[in-house]
mmCIF file of the C-alpha atoms, coordinates in Angstrom:
data_MODEL
# 
_entry.id   MODEL 
# 
loop_
_atom_site.group_PDB 
_atom_site.id 
_atom_site.type_symbol 
_atom_site.label_atom_id 
_atom_site.label_alt_id 
_atom_site.label_comp_id 
_atom_site.label_asym_id 
_atom_site.label_entity_id 
_atom_site.label_seq_id 
_atom_site.pdbx_PDB_ins_code 
_atom_site.Cartn_x 
_atom_site.Cartn_y 
_atom_site.Cartn_z 
_atom_site.occupancy 
_atom_site.B_iso_or_equiv 
_atom_site.pdbx_formal_charge 
_atom_site.auth_seq_id 
_atom_site.auth_comp_id 
_atom_site.auth_asym_id 
_atom_site.auth_atom_id 
_atom_site.pdbx_PDB_model_num 
ATOM 1  C CA . UNK A 1 1  ? 18.844  21.533 26.064  1.00 0.00 ? 1  UNK A CA 1 
ATOM 2  C CA . UNK A 1 2  ? 17.109  21.851 22.745  1.00 0.00 ? 2  UNK A CA 1 
ATOM 3  C CA . UNK A 1 3  ? 15.166  24.926 21.759  1.00 0.00 ? 3  UNK A CA 1 
ATOM 4  C CA . UNK A 1 4  ? 11.480  24.262 22.495  1.00 0.00 ? 4  UNK A CA 1 
ATOM 5  C CA . UNK A 1 5  ? 9.869   27.487 21.265  1.00 0.00 ? 5  UNK A CA 1 
ATOM 6  C CA . UNK A 1 6  ? 10.720  28.119 17.621  1.00 0.00 ? 6  UNK A CA 1 
ATOM 7  C CA . UNK A 1 7  ? 8.534   31.132 16.806  1.00 0.00 ? 7  UNK A CA 1 
ATOM 8  C CA . UNK A 1 8  ? 5.167   32.669 17.686  1.00 0.00 ? 8  UNK A CA 1 
ATOM 9  C CA . UNK A 1 9  ? 2.266   32.365 15.254  1.00 0.00 ? 9  UNK A CA 1 
ATOM 10 C CA . UNK A 1 10 ? 1.003   35.796 14.293  1.00 0.00 ? 10 UNK A CA 1 
ATOM 11 C CA . UNK A 1 11 ? -1.867  35.301 11.848  1.00 0.00 ? 11 UNK A CA 1 
ATOM 12 C CA . UNK A 1 12 ? -5.337  36.786 11.530  1.00 0.00 ? 12 UNK A CA 1 
ATOM 13 C CA . UNK A 1 13 ? -6.905  33.657 12.968  1.00 0.00 ? 13 UNK A CA 1 
ATOM 14 C CA . UNK A 1 14 ? -4.534  33.534 15.969  1.00 0.00 ? 14 UNK A CA 1 
ATOM 15 C CA . UNK A 1 15 ? -4.991  37.260 16.614  1.00 0.00 ? 15 UNK A CA 1 
ATOM 16 C CA . UNK A 1 16 ? -8.769  36.794 16.730  1.00 0.00 ? 16 UNK A CA 1 
ATOM 17 C CA . UNK A 1 17 ? -8.338  33.844 19.114  1.00 0.00 ? 17 UNK A CA 1 
ATOM 18 C CA . UNK A 1 18 ? -6.027  35.965 21.287  1.00 0.00 ? 18 UNK A CA 1 
ATOM 19 C CA . UNK A 1 19 ? -8.617  38.724 21.596  1.00 0.00 ? 19 UNK A CA 1 
ATOM 20 C CA . UNK A 1 20 ? -11.491 36.304 22.250  1.00 0.00 ? 20 UNK A CA 1 
ATOM 21 C CA . UNK A 1 21 ? -9.943  33.584 24.447  1.00 0.00 ? 21 UNK A CA 1 
ATOM 22 C CA . UNK A 1 22 ? -6.569  35.003 25.617  1.00 0.00 ? 22 UNK A CA 1 
ATOM 23 C CA . UNK A 1 23 ? -4.789  32.181 23.723  1.00 0.00 ? 23 UNK A CA 1 
ATOM 24 C CA . UNK A 1 24 ? -1.477  32.440 21.904  1.00 0.00 ? 24 UNK A CA 1 
ATOM 25 C CA . UNK A 1 25 ? -0.004  30.166 19.247  1.00 0.00 ? 25 UNK A CA 1 
ATOM 26 C CA . UNK A 1 26 ? 3.586   28.984 18.886  1.00 0.00 ? 26 UNK A CA 1 
ATOM 27 C CA . UNK A 1 27 ? 5.513   26.730 16.531  1.00 0.00 ? 27 UNK A CA 1 
ATOM 28 C CA . UNK A 1 28 ? 7.350   24.309 18.822  1.00 0.00 ? 28 UNK A CA 1 
ATOM 29 C CA . UNK A 1 29 ? 9.944   21.542 18.478  1.00 0.00 ? 29 UNK A CA 1 
ATOM 30 C CA . UNK A 1 30 ? 8.614   18.191 17.253  1.00 0.00 ? 30 UNK A CA 1 
ATOM 31 C CA . UNK A 1 31 ? 9.691   16.301 20.380  1.00 0.00 ? 31 UNK A CA 1 
ATOM 32 C CA . UNK A 1 32 ? 8.384   18.821 22.921  1.00 0.00 ? 32 UNK A CA 1 
ATOM 33 C CA . UNK A 1 33 ? 5.569   17.790 25.256  1.00 0.00 ? 33 UNK A CA 1 
ATOM 34 C CA . UNK A 1 34 ? 2.980   19.950 27.014  1.00 0.00 ? 34 UNK A CA 1 
ATOM 35 C CA . UNK A 1 35 ? 4.899   20.204 30.298  1.00 0.00 ? 35 UNK A CA 1 
ATOM 36 C CA . UNK A 1 36 ? 8.093   21.360 28.558  1.00 0.00 ? 36 UNK A CA 1 
ATOM 37 C CA . UNK A 1 37 ? 6.136   23.881 26.455  1.00 0.00 ? 37 UNK A CA 1 
ATOM 38 C CA . UNK A 1 38 ? 4.414   25.292 29.559  1.00 0.00 ? 38 UNK A CA 1 
ATOM 39 C CA . UNK A 1 39 ? 7.723   25.697 31.441  1.00 0.00 ? 39 UNK A CA 1 
ATOM 40 C CA . UNK A 1 40 ? 9.430   27.306 28.429  1.00 0.00 ? 40 UNK A CA 1 
ATOM 41 C CA . UNK A 1 41 ? 6.666   29.894 27.932  1.00 0.00 ? 41 UNK A CA 1 
ATOM 42 C CA . UNK A 1 42 ? 6.471   30.740 31.636  1.00 0.00 ? 42 UNK A CA 1 
ATOM 43 C CA . UNK A 1 43 ? 10.256  31.201 31.744  1.00 0.00 ? 43 UNK A CA 1 
ATOM 44 C CA . UNK A 1 44 ? 10.519  33.176 28.479  1.00 0.00 ? 44 UNK A CA 1 
ATOM 45 C CA . UNK A 1 45 ? 7.570   35.556 28.927  1.00 0.00 ? 45 UNK A CA 1 
ATOM 46 C CA . UNK A 1 46 ? 6.976   35.573 32.720  1.00 0.00 ? 46 UNK A CA 1 
ATOM 47 C CA . UNK A 1 47 ? 3.275   34.641 32.559  1.00 0.00 ? 47 UNK A CA 1 
ATOM 48 C CA . UNK A 1 48 ? 1.092   31.938 34.140  1.00 0.00 ? 48 UNK A CA 1 
ATOM 49 C CA . UNK A 1 49 ? -0.085  29.295 31.663  1.00 0.00 ? 49 UNK A CA 1 
ATOM 50 C CA . UNK A 1 50 ? -3.428  27.629 32.414  1.00 0.00 ? 50 UNK A CA 1 
ATOM 51 C CA . UNK A 1 51 ? -3.577  25.120 29.532  1.00 0.00 ? 51 UNK A CA 1 
ATOM 52 C CA . UNK A 1 52 ? -1.576  23.912 26.543  1.00 0.00 ? 52 UNK A CA 1 
ATOM 53 C CA . UNK A 1 53 ? -3.076  22.281 23.446  1.00 0.00 ? 53 UNK A CA 1 
ATOM 54 C CA . UNK A 1 54 ? -0.802  20.751 20.825  1.00 0.00 ? 54 UNK A CA 1 
ATOM 55 C CA . UNK A 1 55 ? -1.378  19.574 17.277  1.00 0.00 ? 55 UNK A CA 1 
ATOM 56 C CA . UNK A 1 56 ? 0.619   18.394 14.305  1.00 0.00 ? 56 UNK A CA 1 
ATOM 57 C CA . UNK A 1 57 ? 0.207   20.338 11.069  1.00 0.00 ? 57 UNK A CA 1 
ATOM 58 C CA . UNK A 1 58 ? 0.867   18.269 7.955   1.00 0.00 ? 58 UNK A CA 1 
ATOM 59 C CA . UNK A 1 59 ? 2.786   19.695 5.033   1.00 0.00 ? 59 UNK A CA 1 
ATOM 60 C CA . UNK A 1 60 ? 0.857   20.550 1.888   1.00 0.00 ? 60 UNK A CA 1 
ATOM 61 C CA . UNK A 1 61 ? 1.269   18.857 -1.481  1.00 0.00 ? 61 UNK A CA 1 
ATOM 62 C CA . UNK A 1 62 ? 2.738   21.169 -4.093  1.00 0.00 ? 62 UNK A CA 1 
ATOM 63 C CA . UNK A 1 63 ? 3.385   20.825 -7.798  1.00 0.00 ? 63 UNK A CA 1 
ATOM 64 C CA . UNK A 1 64 ? 5.023   23.050 -10.393 1.00 0.00 ? 64 UNK A CA 1 
ATOM 65 C CA . UNK A 1 65 ? 4.938   22.911 -14.142 1.00 0.00 ? 65 UNK A CA 1 
ATOM 66 C CA . UNK A 1 66 ? 8.439   23.318 -15.512 1.00 0.00 ? 66 UNK A CA 1 
ATOM 67 C CA . UNK A 1 67 ? 10.135  22.942 -18.888 1.00 0.00 ? 67 UNK A CA 1 
ATOM 68 C CA . UNK A 1 68 ? 11.095  19.383 -18.071 1.00 0.00 ? 68 UNK A CA 1 
ATOM 69 C CA . UNK A 1 69 ? 7.642   18.374 -16.786 1.00 0.00 ? 69 UNK A CA 1 
ATOM 70 C CA . UNK A 1 70 ? 5.654   18.364 -13.566 1.00 0.00 ? 70 UNK A CA 1 
ATOM 71 C CA . UNK A 1 71 ? 7.680   18.529 -10.338 1.00 0.00 ? 71 UNK A CA 1 
ATOM 72 C CA . UNK A 1 72 ? 5.798   17.230 -7.284  1.00 0.00 ? 72 UNK A CA 1 
ATOM 73 C CA . UNK A 1 73 ? 6.774   17.740 -3.673  1.00 0.00 ? 73 UNK A CA 1 
ATOM 74 C CA . UNK A 1 74 ? 5.614   18.500 -0.153  1.00 0.00 ? 74 UNK A CA 1 
ATOM 75 C CA . UNK A 1 75 ? 6.154   21.369 2.260   1.00 0.00 ? 75 UNK A CA 1 
ATOM 76 C CA . UNK A 1 76 ? 7.483   20.576 5.736   1.00 0.00 ? 76 UNK A CA 1 
ATOM 77 C CA . UNK A 1 77 ? 5.029   19.803 8.548   1.00 0.00 ? 77 UNK A CA 1 
ATOM 78 C CA . UNK A 1 78 ? 5.410   21.203 12.064  1.00 0.00 ? 78 UNK A CA 1 
ATOM 79 C CA . UNK A 1 79 ? 4.034   21.010 15.608  1.00 0.00 ? 79 UNK A CA 1 
ATOM 80 C CA . UNK A 1 80 ? 1.869   23.839 16.906  1.00 0.00 ? 80 UNK A CA 1 
ATOM 81 C CA . UNK A 1 81 ? 0.979   24.712 20.511  1.00 0.00 ? 81 UNK A CA 1 
ATOM 82 C CA . UNK A 1 82 ? -1.978  26.876 21.527  1.00 0.00 ? 82 UNK A CA 1 
ATOM 83 C CA . UNK A 1 83 ? -1.423  28.265 25.014  1.00 0.00 ? 83 UNK A CA 1 
ATOM 84 C CA . UNK A 1 84 ? -4.108  29.788 27.261  1.00 0.00 ? 84 UNK A CA 1 
ATOM 85 C CA . UNK A 1 85 ? -2.986  32.303 29.858  1.00 0.00 ? 85 UNK A CA 1 
ATOM 86 C CA . UNK A 1 86 ? -4.401  33.240 33.248  1.00 0.00 ? 86 UNK A CA 1 
ATOM 87 C CA . UNK A 1 87 ? -6.990  35.998 33.369  1.00 0.00 ? 87 UNK A CA 1 
ATOM 88 C CA . UNK A 1 88 ? -5.494  39.483 32.976  1.00 0.00 ? 88 UNK A CA 1 
ATOM 89 C CA . UNK A 1 89 ? -2.134  38.369 31.552  1.00 0.00 ? 89 UNK A CA 1 
ATOM 90 C CA . UNK A 1 90 ? -0.848  39.109 28.053  1.00 0.00 ? 90 UNK A CA 1 
ATOM 91 C CA . UNK A 1 91 ? 2.179   38.453 25.863  1.00 0.00 ? 91 UNK A CA 1 
ATOM 92 C CA . UNK A 1 92 ? 3.330   41.400 23.763  1.00 0.00 ? 92 UNK A CA 1 
ATOM 93 C CA . UNK A 1 93 ? 5.246   40.128 20.720  1.00 0.00 ? 93 UNK A CA 1 
ATOM 94 C CA . UNK A 1 94 ? 5.902   43.647 19.420  1.00 0.00 ? 94 UNK A CA 1 
ATOM 95 C CA . UNK A 1 95 ? 7.636   45.185 22.435  1.00 0.00 ? 95 UNK A CA 1 
ATOM 96 C CA . UNK A 1 96 ? 11.189  44.529 21.138  1.00 0.00 ? 96 UNK A CA 1 
ATOM 97 C CA . UNK A 1 97 ? 10.720  45.937 17.645  1.00 0.00 ? 97 UNK A CA 1 
# 
């Protein structure tokens, strides 16, 4: 079985969404669907998931000016899942530090 959950998203925007809506963000595998994501989070963290929203994040265009000229490229895109939990449940990402 492939790894579905790659890493949690811990940003200012996701932290604000967590406090307001009890939603958590994760970077997930490209081929994962909502049912697989829900089962993986419930198994990993022992919580009840009420909804899963997924979206694809495109990579950004980048360019550098070097001695030999302009080098253009793109960063890698990824799939993101925003998971809402049942009322009164939380995921603590910092408990194992």
